[in-house]
N, C-alpha and C positions, 0 to 999 in steps of 0.2 A: 293273301292270295288263296282262293278256294282250292282244296286239295285236288279236285278233278281237273283243274287247269294245269296241273303239273304232268308233263308227258310220261314221266317214270311211273307216277301213281296211276295215271290212266291205263298204261299198258299192263301193270300188275293187276289192277282191279278188273280190267277187261278179261284177262286170262282166268282169274278166279270165277268171274260171272259165267263165262262161256263153259268152263268145266262143270260148274254147278248145274247149269241149264242142261248140258248133255247128260249128266247123271240123272237128273230128275226126269227128263224125257224118256230115258231108257227104263226107268223103274215104275213109272206111272202106268196104271192099267187103263188104256184108252178105249173109249166108245166113239164110234164114228157114225154119224147120221146123215143120210142123203149124200154120201161120198160119190155116188154115181155122177152127180153134177160136176165134180172136180175131175173124176176119171175121164170124162168126155173131153175136157179141156186139155188134160195131160196127154191124151192120145193124139189129139189134133196138133199139139205143139203151137208155136207162135206166141203172139202177144196175149197177155191176160193181166187184168188188174185184180189184185188181191186186197180186200179191205177187212180190217178188224178195228175195233175201238182201241184207243191209245192205252187204256188200262190193261189190255191183254197183250201188250207188246212183248213181254218176256215169254209168252207162250207161242207167239207167231211161228218161229222156226219149226215147231213140232208138227205143223200142218202141211209142211212141204217135203215130199219124199224125193230127195235129191237124185236117186237112181232111176226114177221113171218119169219125173216131171221135167218140164223145160227149165233152163237156167232162170234164176230170179235175182233181182236186186231190191233193196229196200230204200224207200224215200225217207231220209233221216234229217232232222233239223241241223242247222249250223251251230247250235249252242255247244258249250263245253260238255254238257251231259250227253248231247247227241254224238259228239266225237268219241266219248267213252263207250257208248252203246254200239257205235259203228264198229269199233275194234272188236268188241265181244261177239257181235253177230257175224262179222267177217270170218272169225275163227270157226263158225258153224257152217261156212260155205255160202253166205249171203252178203256179197259186197254192197256198197251203198251208192245211191244217188243223193248228193247233199243239197239241202234246201227245204223250204216250207211249201206245202201245197195249199196253205191257208190263204186263198184269194181275198178273204175278208180282211186280212192284215194289210193296211195301207203301205206298210214298209216292207212288204214281202219281197218286192223286186230288189231292194237294197240288201236283203239277206239271202239272195240266191234263188228266189222264187221263180224268176223268169228263166234262168239257166236250168233250174231243176225241171221245169216244164219241158224245155227242149230236150234235156237228157232223158227225161222219163219217156217222152214220145219216141225217142230213138231206141230206148230199151224195149219198148212195146212192139217194135218191128221184129224182134228176135226172141223175146222171152217174157217173163213175168216181172211185174213191179208191185211190191207190197206197199200199201199206203194206210196210214192211220188218219182218217178224214176229220177227226176232231183235234188233231195235234197241230203244233207242238204245245199249245198252251190252253186249249179248250175254248169254250165250255165243254164239259164232258158230254159225250154222246150227241153233240150238235155238229152236223156235217157242214164243212165248208164246200165251196164250189169246185175245188181243185180236182177231186175224184171224178165227178160227172163230166167236167170239162175235158179231162184227159180221155174218158170213155167216148165222148162225142167226137173229139178230134181224131182219135186213133181207130175207132170202130171196134176196139177190142172188147171181149166179154169181161164182165166183172164177177168175181167170186166173193160173196159175202161170207165171212168165216166167223162163226161163234166159237169162242174158246173158253174153257173153264177147267178148274181142277180143285180138288179138296183132299187133304188140308192145303192151305195156302197162307201166305203172308200178305196182309193188306198194308200198303204203305200209306202214310198220312200226306199224300200228294194231292194235287188238284184233281187227278183222275181216280184216286184211290186204287192205284196200280196193284195188280195181283202178281205175286211171285210164287212160283211152284215150290212145293216140298216133295220129297221123294216118297215112293211106296204108297201113293194115294190113288184116287180115281181122277180120270181126266175125260173130257169130252170135246169133240170137234164136230160142229154142225155146219152144213154148207147150204148155200142158195146161189143162184146164178141169174144174171140179168145182162141185157144190152141197153145202151142208151136209146130210148124210143125215138124214132124219126119224127121230127117236127115238134117234139115235146118242149114245154117251157122248162128252163133250168130250175126254177123254184119248185115246180111240181115234181121233178125228178129228185131233187134234194129231199123233199118231204117223204116221198115214197121210199127212197133208198135208206133214209135215216130209220124209218119204221122197220124195214126188212133186216137191216143190220142189227138193230136192237133186238129184234125177235129171235134171230139165231143165237145171239149171245145169251138171251134169257133162257132159251131152250137148253143150251149147254150148261148153264148154271143149275137148271132144274134137274138135269140128268145126274149131276154129281152131288147136288144138295148144297151148293154154295149160296149163301144169303145174298140177295140183290141189295145193292146200295145205290 
């Protein structure tokens, strides 16, 4: 049995990860670029989709100021690793909507994709929903249709969030995930969009993929993290 399938191990590792993330967020020197786009959304309240690539999942909570932004939940996969990360992020104040947004996955409905869509749209009536549109299995930086579909159905704005830090640990995972280290440099770069009325889904996916990659690349450039 894989260790992360053990509930006791999950809980212990989730506690360690959440405390490590909290410590890193507090000691990193953050640079914010185009934060006004996010400030407008926070001031208005209500629904908002927050998107960042899966490799920056461990940095995501650093982009959401709990005291002045609307409540937010994260769309997290149903995998055992997803359960582990759900517990860690919940300790940081971000509960989960479980399921996959990857409409490209033919088995998505059996893994909770349909229910996740319903629950995600329900959450967007009151607050934010964080999505990694290339998760849970990739390919890296290739957007599935789940994010634009939810934006189209809900009418909620989308915040593209580029996240980076240096120094950092690069995991040997499919997305080459970035884990923060303390006392370094960090960057959060914002962009905002709505689903264009009458637009073809494929056009939106292509445009949003480019924009999300652009803010991430800009964040990497600010801190000096090598692009992979």
